[in-house]
N, C-alpha and C positions, 0 to 999 in steps of 0.2 A: 462519473469519473471514468469508469471502466469502458464505457462506450466511446468516449473521447480517446482513451488510450488505444482501443482497438482500431479506431479510424486512423490514428497517427501511425501505428505499427504496420497496418496493412498498406497504408499509403507509402510508408518508407520502403516496405518490401517491393511494392510495385515500381517505385522510383529506382531502386537498385536494379530490378529486373530490366527496366528500360535503359539503364546506363550500361549494362554489361556488354551488349553486342558492339557498340562503338568502341568501348574500352578494349575488347578483344581485337578489333581492327588495329587500334594503336599498338597493340602488342605484336602485330605482324601476322596474325592469322589471316588466311585468304578469305576475301569477301564472299566468294561463292560458297563457302562453308558456314560463315558467320551470319550473313544477312539472309538466311532462309527462314521461312515461317516456322519451321520446327524448332530451330535454334532459338529464335526470338520467343516463341511460346514457352520453351523450356526455361529460359531465364526468367520470364514473368511468373511461371508457376513456382520456380525456386524462390523467387522474391516473396511471393505470397506465403509459401511455407515458412520461410524465415520470419516474416512478419507475424504470422499466426503463432509460431512457437515462442517468439519473444513476448507476445502478448500473454500467452498462457503462463509462461514462467513468471513474468512480473505479477500477473494476477494471483497466482498461487502464493507467492511470497507476501504480497501486500495484503491480500484478503485474510490469510492466516493470522498475520500480526494484528490487523484491525479487528478481526473477530475476537482475538484474545483480549485486546484492550476493551472492546465493547462488553464482553462477558464479565470482565473484572469490574468495570464501571457499573454494570447491572447489579452485581453482588453488593457493591457499596451502596447503590441506590436502595436495595432491599434492606440492608442493615440500617440505613438512615430512616427509612419508612417505619421499620419495626421499632426503632428507638423513639421516634416521634409518637407512635401509637401507644407504646407501653411506658413511656417516660423513663425507660431504663437505658442509660447511655453507656453502660459498662462494656457492652460488646462492640462499641463503635469508637475506637480511639485511632489516632493516626497510624499506629502499627498495623491494626487489623484492616483499616480502610485503604492503606497504601497500595498502589499499583507497582508491580515489578518494573524497574527500569533496566532493560537488558540490552539497550543499544544507544548509540550517540546520534541517531538520526531523528527525523521528525516524529516518529512514533514514540521513541524514547523521551524526546522533549515534551510531548503531550502528556505522557505518564508522569514525568517529573513536575510539570506544571500542575497537574491534578493533585499530586502529593503535596505540593506547597499550598495549594488552595485549601485542602482539608486540614493542613497543619497550622496555617497562619491566618486564615480568613476569620474576621469578626470575632464572635464569642469563642469559647474553647472549641477545640477540634470536634467536628461532627455535630456541632450545635449546642454543646453543654455550656451553661453560663459559667463565667469565671468566678472563682471564689473571691470574696472581698476580704 
């Protein structure tokens, strides 16, 4: 996913760098100053830098949130494995297994779906059989 994101961000930056010189001509700057190799190279480098910075910022935000989600799911996985091994389900209830939902985006929706899964799926939450 992040490789694709990097390709698109760098490509976007290069595209912007490629569009800038003709855009400056439309703004009325003289062609002898705009259509030089140095100016063109500068806009391409600026576009690359903007693309790279955008990629890093989005990677930092997304990776941090996905890592938190994965770590919390790993904790729940460990709780479930321990409960299956010991047959003690007291430490695995929906409250202790639930993931924090801190946003209304796709990561928050994933955490909410996981919480509904452990709360509503099949037998009692986290695998305990329902009392008859």
